[in-house]
Residue, then its C-alpha position, 0 to 999 in steps of 0.5 A: x519497478x521493484x517493491x520491498x516490504x518493511x512491516x506494517x503498511x511500509x513499502x519501498x518502491x524503487x526504479x533506476x531513477x528514484x525511490x518512494x517510501x510509503x507510510x514509514x511509521x516504523x519508529x512508532x511500532x518498535x522498528x527502525x525508520x527507513x526513509x533516506x534524505x534522497x527518498x520521496x516520502x508519501x503518507x496515507x495518513x497525517x497521523x503517521x510521523x512525517x519523515x524528518x528528511x526526504x527529497x520530497x514529501x506528500x500527504x494530501x490528495x493531488x497530482x505530483x510528478x517527481x523523480x521519474x514517478x507520476x503520483x496521484x493522491x485520491x482522497x478516501x474515507x479511512x477505516x475508522x472515519x465517520x461516513x462523511x470524513x476522508x482522512x486518508x489518501x490512496x496513492x497511485x504510482x506510475x513508473x514507465x509502463x507499470x502502475x501501482x496503488x497503495x491503498x492504506x487503511x481505507x474503508x472498503x466501499x470505494x465510489x465509482x468516482x474513486x475507482x475512475x480516479x485510480x484507473x487501471x492498476x497493475x499492482x495493488x498493495x493492500x492491508x489485511x490485518x483488520x480488527x476494526x483498524x484497517x481492511x481485513x481479507x474480506x474487505x480487501x477482496x471487495x476493493x480488489x474486485x473493484x480495481x482489478x489489479x494483476x498483482x496483489x501484495x498484502x501488508x499490515x498483518x500480525x508480526x511478533x516484532x511489530x507493536x501495533x496499536x491495534x492487534x492485527x490478524x495474522x497473514x494466514x487469516x487475512x489470506x483466508x478472507x482474500x480467498x487467494x493462494x500465494x503465487x510466490x513469497x519473495x524478499x523483493x518483487x520486480x514487476x514484469x508486465x510479461x508475467x501478468x495473467x488473466x487473473x490476479x496473482x498474490x505475491x507475499x513479500x518477506x519483511x526486509 
């Protein structure tokens, strides 16, 4: 499994068999959409534009098995939801012996049932831009402690090329709240279970 970051909350997850693109709302943010007709498109929120062309599309909680991936969508409260609303979806994505989770713009209080549905995690993709729109570093750390991943990849922080609807804190500010120092900064991250340690490692992905 290999991960690339394209800005905002958009992540591309690739294996030899297939490609998933999560939250490709880049066209609304001043960048170029990246989803191809052969890709699997996942949206954590229905507020994000639907991919015009994709091999498979999902935006709801549920179980999906497609392109060699096992995908599980878990209903969650969005950061801007009222207490009883669940307008976002957390996705776990399994390929072979690696399992990733893309958290999206969730409220930081996960229930035990949600944690159980997410299950053991190798890689967590976590927004850290805050400002009332999504998790900040402190909220992200609260979630990380509950799901206990081996690798943490931050997303959705300030970028001069991205026109966010709600201004986001920069990477340094988000990492301060996370209380984690980057292990490495790379353009692509190929997940290697042999590299997992006893504590979570922070990997910063350069925007592609």
